[in-house]
C-alpha positions as CSV (number, residue, x, y, z in Angstrom):
1,M,85.6,18.6,83.1
2,Y,87.1,15.2,82.7
3,L,83.6,13.6,82.3
4,T,82.7,15.7,79.1
5,E,83.8,14.7,75.8
6,S,86.5,16.9,75.3
7,M,88.6,19.8,76.7
8,E,89.9,22.7,74.5
9,M,92.8,24.4,76.0
10,L,93.7,28.1,75.8
11,D,96.1,27.3,72.7
12,E,92.7,25.8,71.0
13,E,94.4,22.4,71.4
14,R,91.4,19.8,72.0
15,Y,91.8,16.6,73.9
16,Q,89.7,14.1,74.1
17,A,87.9,13.3,77.7
18,A,85.9,10.4,79.2
19,G,82.7,11.2,77.3
20,F,80.3,10.4,80.1
21,F,78.4,13.9,79.7
22,K,77.5,14.9,76.1
23,A,79.2,18.3,76.6
24,D,82.7,20.0,76.0
25,T,84.9,21.8,78.2
26,K,86.5,25.1,76.9
27,M,89.6,26.8,79.1
28,T,89.3,30.5,79.4
29,K,91.6,33.2,80.6
30,R,89.3,35.2,82.6
31,L,88.1,33.6,86.1
32,Q,84.4,32.2,85.5
33,R,83.4,31.9,89.1
34,F,84.8,32.6,92.2
35,G,83.8,32.9,95.8
36,Y,81.7,31.2,98.4
37,I,78.1,30.3,97.5
38,D,74.9,28.7,99.0
39,I,73.8,25.5,97.1
40,D,70.3,24.0,97.4
41,T,69.5,20.5,96.3
42,V,67.0,17.8,97.0
43,I,68.1,14.3,97.9
44,N,65.7,11.4,98.6
45,N,62.9,14.0,98.5
46,T,64.5,16.0,101.1
47,P,65.6,19.5,100.6
48,I,69.1,20.3,101.4
49,H,71.0,23.7,101.8
50,I,74.6,23.5,101.8
51,K,77.6,25.9,101.8
52,G,80.4,25.5,99.3
53,H,82.8,27.7,96.7
54,E,83.7,27.9,93.1
55,F,86.6,28.9,91.1
56,H,87.4,27.9,87.9
57,H,88.8,29.1,84.6
58,S,86.5,27.0,82.0
59,L,83.0,26.8,80.8
60,V,81.0,23.7,79.9
61,H,79.1,23.7,76.7
62,E,76.0,21.1,76.4
63,K,75.5,19.2,73.5
64,E,72.1,18.2,74.8
65,P,70.3,19.2,78.2
66,I,71.8,17.5,81.2
67,P,69.5,17.5,84.5
68,M,70.8,19.6,86.8
69,R,70.6,19.2,90.7
70,Y,72.1,22.3,92.2
71,Q,70.7,26.1,92.4
72,I,73.5,28.1,93.3
73,T,73.0,31.5,95.0
74,K,75.8,34.1,95.1
75,G,74.6,37.4,96.6
76,D,71.7,38.2,94.2
77,R,72.8,35.9,91.5
78,K,71.7,32.5,90.8
79,W,72.5,29.7,88.5
80,T,72.2,25.8,88.0
81,C,75.0,23.3,88.6
82,G,75.5,19.8,89.1
83,F,75.5,17.5,86.0
84,C,73.6,14.4,86.8
85,K,73.3,11.1,84.7
86,G,72.7,7.9,86.3
87,N,74.0,7.6,89.9
88,T,76.9,10.3,89.2
89,L,76.5,13.8,90.0
90,A,79.4,16.1,88.8
91,G,80.0,20.0,89.2
92,Y,82.2,22.8,89.9
93,P,81.3,23.5,93.5
94,H,83.8,22.5,96.1
95,I,81.3,21.3,99.1
96,H,81.7,22.4,102.4
97,F,80.1,19.0,104.0
98,Y,80.7,20.4,107.6
99,S,78.1,23.3,106.9
100,N,75.2,20.7,107.0
101,P,76.4,17.2,107.9
102,Q,72.8,15.9,106.6
103,F,74.1,16.5,103.2
104,L,76.4,13.7,103.7
105,L,73.9,11.6,105.6
106,A,71.6,12.0,102.6
107,L,74.0,11.0,100.4
108,L,74.7,7.8,102.0
109,D,71.2,7.0,102.2
110,K,71.0,7.4,98.6
111,A,74.0,5.3,98.0
112,E,72.5,2.6,100.3
113,E,69.0,2.7,98.3
114,I,70.8,2.5,94.9
115,K,72.7,-0.6,96.1
116,R,69.7,-2.4,97.7
117,L,67.8,-2.0,94.3
118,E,70.6,-3.0,92.4
119,E,71.0,-6.3,94.5
120,Q,67.2,-6.8,94.1
121,D,67.7,-6.3,90.2
122,S,70.7,-9.0,90.5
123,E,68.6,-11.4,92.4
124,N,65.5,-11.4,90.2
125,S,67.6,-11.8,86.9
126,N,69.4,-14.6,88.4
127,G,66.6,-16.1,90.0
C-alpha cells in the first residue's frame, strides 16, 4: 500500500505515499480478501509453491500495468498478486516461509545473483 502513489481513507481523505508503483490504494469498509491461500510463483526459473494468508480492507488501482509474480488460489478462485518492479516484490499475501523452505532459499539465491551482477557492473564502470 505504502509503495503506491496515494492512499485514500474511508473518509475520502487522500494521502501521498511513496510513489514507487504507478497505482493508488483505496481503503474499503468491506474485507476484500480473507483466509489461507496457495501461492505459485517462479524464482530463478524454478516453480515454487508456498502457503500464505491474506486479510485486507483495501484495493489497489493500477494506473499502468504492473507485472505480477504470484498466482493465488483459494478453493476454486484464482487471482494474481505480487507487484514486481526492479528488485522489489510487494503484495498482500503474508507468506508462511516454513511451508516451503525452498522459497526462502530461492529468494536468497536471487539476491546473491543481483548483488553479484551489481558488483560486476560497478567494476566495469570504474574499470
